[in-house]
ROMI-708157 format. One record per residue (C-alpha): x, y, z. Coordinates in steps of 0.2 Angstrom, whole numbers, padded with zeros to 4 digits, always signed. Example, Ala and Ser with C-alpha at 12.3 -4.5 7.8 and 13.67 -1.06 7.14 Angstrom:
% ROMI-708157
+0062-0022+0039
+0068-0005+0036
***
This chain:
% ROMI-708157
-0289+0190+0303
-0279+0202+0294
-0270+0208+0309
-0264+0190+0312
-0258+0188+0294
-0249+0204+0296
-0240+0198+0312
-0236+0182+0304
-0229+0190+0288
-0219+0202+0300
-0212+0187+0309
-0207+0178+0293
-0198+0194+0287
-0189+0195+0303
-0184+0177+0303
-0178+0179+0284
-0168+0194+0289
-0160+0185+0303
-0156+0171+0291
-0149+0183+0278
-0137+0191+0291
-0132+0174+0298
-0128+0168+0280
-0118+0184+0277
-0108+0181+0292
-0105+0163+0288
-0100+0167+0270
-0087+0180+0277
-0080+0167+0289
-0079+0155+0275
-0069+0168+0264
-0057+0172+0279
-0055+0153+0282
-0051+0150+0263
-0039+0165+0263
-0030+0158+0279
-0030+0140+0271
-0022+0148+0255
-0009+0157+0265
-0004+0142+0275
-0003+0131+0259
+0008+0144+0251
+0019+0144+0267
+0020+0125+0267
+0025+0125+0249
+0039+0138+0252
+0045+0127+0267
+0044+0111+0257
+0054+0120+0243
+0067+0127+0255
+0069+0110+0263
+0070+0100+0247
+0087+0096+0241
+0094+0109+0229
+0102+0099+0215
+0119+0104+0208
+0120+0098+0190
+0134+0085+0188
+0135+0082+0207
+0128+0069+0218
+0126+0079+0234
+0114+0094+0235
+0119+0112+0238
+0113+0112+0256
+0125+0098+0261
+0140+0104+0251
+0137+0122+0259
+0137+0113+0277
+0153+0104+0273
+0162+0120+0267
+0155+0130+0282
+0162+0117+0294
+0180+0118+0286
+0180+0137+0283
+0171+0145+0297
+0171+0131+0311
+0189+0126+0308
+0184+0108+0307
+0193+0094+0298
+0189+0087+0281
+0184+0070+0289
+0173+0079+0302
+0164+0089+0289
+0161+0073+0278
+0154+0063+0293
+0143+0078+0298
+0136+0079+0281
+0132+0060+0281
+0123+0062+0298
+0113+0077+0293
+0108+0068+0277
+0101+0053+0287
+0093+0065+0300
+0083+0074+0286
+0078+0058+0278
+0088+0061+0262
+0095+0047+0252
+0113+0052+0253
+0128+0043+0261
+0144+0050+0268
+0155+0059+0256
+0174+0056+0256
+0186+0069+0264
+0193+0071+0246
+0176+0077+0240
+0175+0090+0254
+0192+0096+0250
+0188+0099+0232
+0172+0108+0237
+0181+0120+0248
+0195+0123+0235
+0182+0126+0221
+0172+0138+0232
+0188+0147+0237
+0194+0148+0218
+0177+0155+0213
+0178+0168+0227
+0195+0173+0222
+0190+0175+0204
+0177+0188+0209
+0191+0200+0212
+0192+0202+0193
+0176+0213+0194
+0183+0225+0206
+0187+0243+0200
+0194+0259+0208
+0208+0264+0219
+0214+0251+0233
+0227+0250+0246
+0235+0233+0245
+0243+0223+0260
+0257+0211+0256
+0261+0198+0269
+0270+0182+0270
+0258+0176+0283
+0257+0157+0287
+0269+0143+0286
+0260+0126+0282
+0273+0112+0284
+0288+0117+0273
+0277+0129+0263
+0273+0148+0266
+0257+0157+0261
+0259+0174+0252
+0243+0184+0254
+0237+0200+0245
+0222+0208+0253
+0215+0225+0248
+0205+0239+0255
+0195+0251+0243
+0199+0269+0245
+0181+0277+0246
+0178+0296+0243
+0176+0305+0260
+0181+0289+0269
+0184+0292+0288
+0202+0288+0293
+0196+0285+0311
+0184+0271+0306
+0191+0254+0310
+0193+0241+0297
+0179+0227+0296
+0180+0210+0288
+0168+0215+0274
+0180+0230+0270
+0194+0218+0265
+0195+0208+0249
+0207+0195+0244
+0216+0200+0228
+0228+0185+0227
+0236+0171+0237
+0248+0158+0233
+0258+0144+0242
+0277+0140+0239
+0291+0133+0249
+0300+0150+0249
+0297+0167+0243
+0312+0177+0236
+0310+0195+0230
+0309+0189+0212
+0296+0176+0217
+0285+0189+0226
+0287+0201+0211
+0281+0187+0199
+0266+0184+0211
+0261+0202+0211
+0262+0203+0192
+0251+0187+0190
+0239+0193+0203
+0237+0211+0197
+0236+0206+0179
+0219+0198+0183
+0213+0215+0189
+0213+0227+0174
+0201+0239+0182
+0209+0240+0199
+0223+0253+0203
+0234+0250+0218
+0238+0267+0226
+0252+0259+0237
+0257+0244+0247
+0258+0241+0266
+0271+0228+0272
+0279+0223+0288
+0296+0228+0281
+0302+0211+0276
+0317+0212+0264
+0310+0200+0251
+0294+0210+0250
+0303+0227+0249
+0314+0220+0235
+0299+0214+0226
+0290+0231+0227
+0306+0239+0222
+0308+0228+0207
+0289+0231+0202
+0290+0250+0204
+0276+0251+0217
+0275+0263+0232
+0277+0255+0249
+0272+0260+0266
+0279+0252+0282
+0267+0244+0294
+0269+0251+0311
+0258+0239+0320
+0271+0226+0322
+0282+0238+0331
+0268+0245+0342
+0262+0227+0346
+0279+0222+0352
+0281+0237+0363
+0263+0234+0370
+0268+0215+0374
+0284+0221+0382
+0275+0233+0394
+0259+0224+0396
+0262+0206+0392
+0255+0200+0409
+0240+0212+0410
+0224+0202+0412
+0213+0215+0403
+0225+0215+0388
+0225+0196+0388
+0206+0195+0388
+0205+0208+0374
+0217+0198+0364
+0206+0182+0366
+0191+0192+0361
+0199+0199+0345
+0204+0181+0340
+0186+0176+0342
+0180+0188+0329
+0176+0180+0313
+0188+0184+0299
+0178+0178+0284
+0165+0190+0276
+0159+0177+0263
+0141+0171+0267
+0141+0152+0263
+0124+0148+0257
+0117+0134+0246
+0115+0147+0231
+0133+0153+0233
+0139+0135+0233
+0129+0130+0218
+0135+0145+0208
+0153+0142+0213
+0153+0123+0208
+0144+0127+0192
+0157+0140+0187
+0172+0132+0193
+0175+0115+0185
+0184+0100+0192
+0198+0103+0180
+0205+0118+0190
+0207+0107+0206
+0213+0092+0196
+0227+0102+0188
+0232+0109+0205
+0232+0091+0213
+0243+0084+0199
+0255+0098+0202
+0256+0096+0221
+0258+0077+0218
+0273+0080+0206
+0281+0092+0218
+0279+0080+0233
+0286+0065+0223
+0300+0076+0218
+0304+0082+0236
+0303+0063+0241
+0315+0058+0228
+0327+0072+0233
+0326+0067+0251
+0330+0049+0246
+0345+0055+0236
+0352+0064+0250
+0350+0049+0262
+0359+0038+0249
+0373+0051+0248
+0375+0052+0266
+0376+0033+0268
+0390+0032+0255
+0407+0031+0265
***
């Protein structure tokens, strides 16, 4: 009798021990499942926050759509209307309640972001080499560009320049650039950079640029790349390898600015519409004045 009871108690203890181990395993599985569920919920919350429209105070469209429009114009070389229609399509694709912006709004976004990026040069300090070039003609107007490269201690002179090494110190557009106008541009641009010292300027030897640097008292170094490139074109103008290299170089992105929603949001908040509005009013007055001058010349030519 006692032996049977001992055997029964032993079986009960064995069964209870198995149940305890099983419950411990189930509890451990439950804890792991709860940890995975919490991690997934956190991930879902992060994705929802990332996918949610990032509001820009005082603006109808969120920062993501504005960044997309600026990227299309600046990096993809798309037109203003192309960027506007793409923004409207992406907004519908994401289920956001935004329509298609006007091309004027896209142009103002691009201008404000560009103005904001240009103002960041005021924070620069140290010694720089400045490159002065009258580079692009837009209609009857020409762009004067002033990029700069910082001189670092122990910098290798054999290392090629990269896009992130170059910072735009100033740029302006005018119908023509005389020596006096270039000198005034340099004075305006460098007055915004009190902590920056220009060691010397590099130019292509243009007479107006040389005169401006002489008037301003800056050291100038002639750029030899124009002469070398003309010689290379003359000798190897029809070389297929050189042509392919030229095409590959043109495909390299020239912009080091990372256009993100946070960058766009900060740019729009720190650059008011008044900056763009004043520029638009100035351009409108200049265009009307030019139109009146053309009409006056036409009337004079019609007079016998």
